C-alpha positions in Angstrom: -9.7 -30.0 17.4 -8.1 -27.7 14.6 -9.8 -25.5 12.4 -7.7 -24.4 9.6 -9.1 -21.6 7.7 -8.1 -21.0 3.6 -7.4 -18.0 2.5 -10.2 -18.0 0.2 -12.7 -19.3 3.2 -11.8 -15.8 4.7 -12.3 -14.1 1.8 -15.5 -15.5 1.8 -16.7 -14.5 4.9 -15.7 -11.0 4.7 -19.8 -8.8 4.8 -19.0 -6.2 2.9 -17.6 -8.1 -0.6 -19.5 -7.1 -3.4 -18.8 -8.0 -7.1 -17.5 -10.6 -8.4 -13.3 -11.8 -8.3 -11.8 -8.9 -9.8 -8.9 -8.8 -12.8 -6.9 -6.1 -14.6 -9.3 -6.2 -16.8 -12.9 -5.8 -14.5 -10.7 -2.9 -13.0 -9.6 -1.3 -16.0 -13.2 -1.6 -17.7 -15.2 1.8 -18.2 -18.2 -0.1 -16.6 -18.5 -2.5 -13.7 -20.7 -5.5 -12.9 -23.7 -3.3 -11.4 -25.9 -1.4 -13.4 -26.2 2.3 -12.1 -29.4 4.4 -11.5 -28.9 8.2 -10.7 -30.6 10.8 -8.7 -30.4 14.1 -8.3 -30.3 16.8 -5.5 -31.1 19.9 -5.7 -29.2 22.5 -3.8 -32.2 23.6 -2.2 -33.2 20.8 -0.2 -30.0 20.3 1.5 -27.4 23.0 4.1 -23.7 22.5 4.1 -22.9 21.6 0.5 -24.5 23.1 -3.3 -26.4 19.8 -4.0 -25.2 17.3 -6.6 -26.2 13.7 -8.5 -25.9 10.2 -6.3 -24.7 7.4 -8.3 -25.5 4.1 -7.0 -26.4 0.5 -7.8 -29.5 -0.5 -9.1 -30.0 -3.5 -7.6 -31.3 -4.4 -3.7 -29.8 -8.5 -3.6 -26.9 -7.6 -2.6 -27.4 -5.7 0.6 -25.8 -2.3 1.2 -23.2 -0.5 0.1 -20.5 2.4 0.8 -20.3 5.2 -0.5 -18.1 8.1 -1.5 -18.6 12.0 -1.7 -16.5 13.6 -4.6 -15.7 17.3 -4.7 -14.1 19.4 -7.4 -11.8 21.8 -7.7 -11.1 25.5 -7.7 -13.9 27.6 -10.0 -15.3 24.0 -10.5 -18.7 22.0 -10.7 -19.7 18.8 -10.4 -20.0 18.5 -14.2 -16.0 18.0 -13.5 -16.4 14.9 -11.4 -19.2 13.0 -13.3 -16.9 10.7 -14.9 -16.5 9.1 -11.3 -20.2 8.5 -10.9 -21.3 5.8 -12.8 -17.6 4.6 -13.3 -17.1 3.6 -9.2 -20.9 2.7 -9.0 -20.6 0.2 -11.3 -18.1 -1.5 -9.2 -20.3 -1.6 -6.2 -20.4 1.5 -4.6 -22.7 5.0 -4.1 -21.0 7.8 -4.9 -22.1 11.7 -4.4 -20.3 14.0 -7.2 -21.4 17.8 -5.0 -21.5 20.8 -6.1 -20.0 23.3 -3.6 -21.4 26.3 -1.8 -19.4 28.5 -4.2 -16.6 27.9 -6.5 -14.6 29.1 -4.9 -14.2 27.7 -1.7 -11.1 26.8 0.1 -10.2 23.1 1.4 -11.0 23.7 4.4 -14.6 24.4 3.4 -14.7 21.4 0.7 -13.6 19.5 3.6 -16.4 20.4 5.3 -19.0 20.5 2.7 -17.7 16.6 1.5 -18.8 15.2 5.6 -21.9 17.2 5.0 -22.8 15.4 1.8 -21.7 12.1 3.6 -24.1 12.6 6.0 -27.3 13.9 3.9 -26.0 11.2 2.5 -26.8 8.7 5.1 -29.5 10.0 6.8 -31.9 11.6 4.5 -31.0 10.7 0.9 -34.0 8.4 -0.9 -31.0 5.9 -1.3 -30.0 6.1 2.4 -31.5 2.4 3.0 -28.8 1.5 0.4 -25.6 2.6 2.3 -23.7 1.1 4.8 -23.3 4.9 6.6 -19.8 3.2 8.8 -18.2 2.4 5.8 -17.6 5.8 3.9 -14.7 7.7 2.6 -13.8 11.0 0.3 -12.4 12.2 -2.9 -12.0 15.4 -4.6 -10.1 17.2 -7.1 -7.2 20.4 -6.6 -8.7 22.3 -3.6 -11.1 19.4 -3.3 -8.5 17.1 -3.2 -6.9 19.2 -0.3 -10.4 19.0 0.9 -10.0 15.2 0.8 -7.8 15.3 3.3 -9.0 18.2 5.8 -12.4 15.7 5.7 -10.2 12.8 7.1 -8.2 14.8 9.3 -11.8 15.9 11.2 -13.3 12.2 11.0 -11.5 9.8 11.4 -13.9 7.0 11.2 -14.2 7.8 7.4 -12.5 4.3 5.8 -10.7 6.0 2.3 -9.8 9.3 1.5 -8.3 9.6 -2.3 -6.9 13.4 -3.1 -6.9 13.8 -6.8 -4.1 16.4 -8.0 -4.5 18.3 -4.5 -4.2 21.7 -3.2 -4.0 22.9 -0.2 -1.4 25.6 1.9 -1.5 23.0 4.5 1.6 21.1 3.5 1.7 18.7 7.0 -0.8 16.2 7.6 0.6 13.5 10.5 -3.2 13.6 12.0 -4.7 11.8 9.5 -5.7 8.1 10.7 -8.0 7.2 7.3 -6.2 5.1 4.6 -5.2 7.6 2.3 -4.0 7.2 -1.9 -2.8 10.6 -3.1 -2.6 11.0 -7.2 -0.1 13.5 -8.8 0.4 15.0 -11.9 3.6 14.8 -13.6 3.4 18.2 -15.0 1.1 20.0 -13.0 2.3 23.6 -12.7 -0.8 24.5 -10.8 -0.6 22.1 -7.7 3.1 21.0 -8.6 3.6 17.7 -6.9 6.4 19.1 -5.0 4.6 21.1 -3.1 1.4 19.7 -2.6 1.3 15.7 -3.5 4.5 14.7 -2.5 4.9 16.7 1.1 1.2 15.6 2.0 1.9 11.8 1.0 5.8 12.1 3.3 3.8 14.1 6.2 1.3 11.1 6.3 1.7 8.9 9.6 4.7 5.9 8.5 2.2 3.9 10.4 -0.6 4.9 8.0 -2.0 2.7 4.9 -0.8 5.1 2.4 0.1 5.7 -1.2 1.4 7.7 -3.8 0.5 7.5 -7.4 2.7 10.4 -10.3 0.6 10.2 -13.4 3.1 10.3 -16.3 3.0 13.1 -18.0 -0.1 14.8 -17.0 -1.6 17.9 -15.9 -3.6 19.0 -13.3 -6.7 18.8 -15.2 -6.0 15.2 -15.7 -8.5 13.7 -13.2 -11.2 16.0 -14.7 -11.5 13.2 -17.5 -12.5 10.0 -17.7 -8.5 8.1 -16.4 -7.9 4.4 -16.3 -5.2 4.5 -14.3 -6.7 7.3 -11.7 -10.0 4.3 -11.8 -8.3 1.4 -11.5 -6.0 2.6 -8.7 -8.9 4.3 -6.5 -11.7 1.6 -7.3 -8.6 -1.0 -6.1 -8.1 1.4 -2.8 -11.8 2.3 -1.9 -12.6 -1.7 -2.4 -10.1 -2.4 -0.4 -10.4 0.0 2.2 -14.4 0.7 2.4 -14.9 -2.5 1.5 -11.9 -4.5 3.6 -11.6 -6.5 0.5 -8.6 -7.6 0.4 -9.2 -10.0 -3.3 -7.8 -6.4 -4.8 -5.0 -6.4 -3.1 -3.5 -7.3 -5.8 -3.7 -4.7 -7.8 -2.0 -2.4 -5.4 1.0 -4.6 -3.3 4.0 -4.8 -4.6 3.9 -1.5 -5.4 3.1 -0.5 -9.2 5.9 0.4 -11.6 6.5 3.3 -13.7 5.3 2.5 -17.3 3.2 4.7 -20.0 1.0 6.2 -17.3 2.8 6.0 -14.0 5.5 8.6 -13.4 5.8 6.9 -9.5 4.6 5.0 -7.3 5.4 4.8 -3.3 3.1 3.6 -1.3 3.5 0.5 2.5 2.3 -2.5 1.5 1.1 -5.1 2.6 -1.5 -3.2 3.7 -2.8 -3.8 7.2 -6.3 -2.4 8.1 
């Protein structure tokens, strides 16, 4: 007897798949299909990072969700990354936008703090029962973006990393095995793509699922305000690699072409993880 499995049947068997079939409109929407709740975490109740805000799908009907910790950049606070909370959580993730121990913490420290935040989220937080602790990711802006690379280097079990206009004195990341989407900005003068995001991307292993998105006519602070281009590709990346949801492959491969919002996009296609 020969059993033929259609792609649709395979997708239906993915236990991590959450939400309806995606469309361009659905990943560009300010809010996704899930209603979102949030809870504040005091710095006094945690160790290893500075507290933050957890955003999570209100429903428990769909089982557990993957989770993402998000770090601000140098001198920044969680408020600068707040828009990612409801935007990503409404698509089916638990999102933890964090404060760092001090606003001046360097990337290596921010990397450790992202991991401490994930550990708190999965082990001690009030929403830990809603999270699949094996399906985690990190994001961060500027030094927080450099920190997300540090976190991925330190913890290979992470499923996705998205450094946003990242800054780091370490330019080479051959040790990273986590699928990584780097987002740079064409007009960034704080962390110019030529000395940060681009060499970071190039140094990642050629065998890795990786992509480089350069925002057209944008500066270093572009990730700090609601941005449809950042959101749609971040959602697609997190869905593809945290949820292993191949329904989102269509937005990543073939590679997006330059547009009014995209200066350049590079990547490895098709994604194999």
